[in-house]
N, C-alpha and C positions, 0 to 999 in steps of 0.2 A: 504494500500500500504506500503510495507516495505521500510526502509531507503535505503537498497541496491538498490532497483529498482529506487527510487527517485534520488539517486546518479548517477546511470548509465544514467538515462534520462537527468540529468543536464549536464553531460559531453558530451553526444551526442549532445545536444543543443548548448553547448559552442563550440564544434568542428565545427558545422555547421556555427555558427555566425562568428567564426574566419576565416574559409575558405572563406566565402562570403565577408567579410568586409576588409580583409587585404591581401596585397601582401607579400609573404614569400620568403626569410627570412625577419624578421622585428624586430624592437625593441618592447619589451613588458614590461609593468609595472605590477609587482606582488605587491599586498599589503596584509599584514597580521597583525593581532593583536594577541599577545600571553600574557599569564600571565607572569609578569616579573620574569624570572628565567634564569640565564646565559646559562644553558644547552639548553634551548629551542631556544634562540637567536642563539647560536653557531650551533645548528642543522640546522637552516634555512641558515645561512651563509655557512655552509659546503655543503649544497645541491646545491648551486650556485657557489661553488669553481671551479676555472679554466675555467670559462665561460666568464670572462671579465665583470662580473656584477658590477654595482655601487649600493652599499647597504647603506641605511640611516636608522638609528634607532632613536626613540624618546620615552622617557618614558612619561606616562600619568602624570597629575598634582599631583596625590597622589602616583605615582610610582608603582601602582598595575599591570599595563599593559604596554607593549611596542609595539609601532607600527613599522613595518618594511616595507620599500619600496625597491623593487629590480628592477632595470632597467637593462635589459639584451637582447641581440640579440638572438632570438630563430629561429630555422630553419623552423618550421611548427607547425600547431595546435597540432599535436600529442606530440611534445616536450613540449609544454606549459602544456598540460594535465598531462603528465608524472611528471612534477615538482610539480603540485598541488597534485598529488597522493603521491609523496614522502614525502611531508610535512604534509599530512593529518593524519599521525600517531602521530603527536605531540599533547599531551593532552591539550585541551583548546584552540587550534588554531582557529582563525576565518579568513577565506580567503575572501577578498573583491573583 
C-alpha cells in the first residue's frame, strides 16, 4: 500500500470522526513537533495567521525539537484537514 493511499485513508477517517464527534464551528487543538528551526516554526505560525489562533511553542530539553500547540476556531472538518495538509510540506513535521 502506498503512502499516498494511507494518507488519503487517514484523512477520510479523520473527517468522519470529526463530523460525528463535534458540532461545527468548534475550537480545535492542533499539535505539532518540528525540528527546531525558526523557518519551520514561522511557517506553522503563518499558516494560522489571521484566524485568531492562540499558539504556544516549547523547545525540547536538548533544544533539538519544538512542540507547537495551536488552539483555533475552525468552521468544519474540511478546514481542519486543509490546515494539516498545508503544514504537511514542512520537512520533519510530526502532527499529533
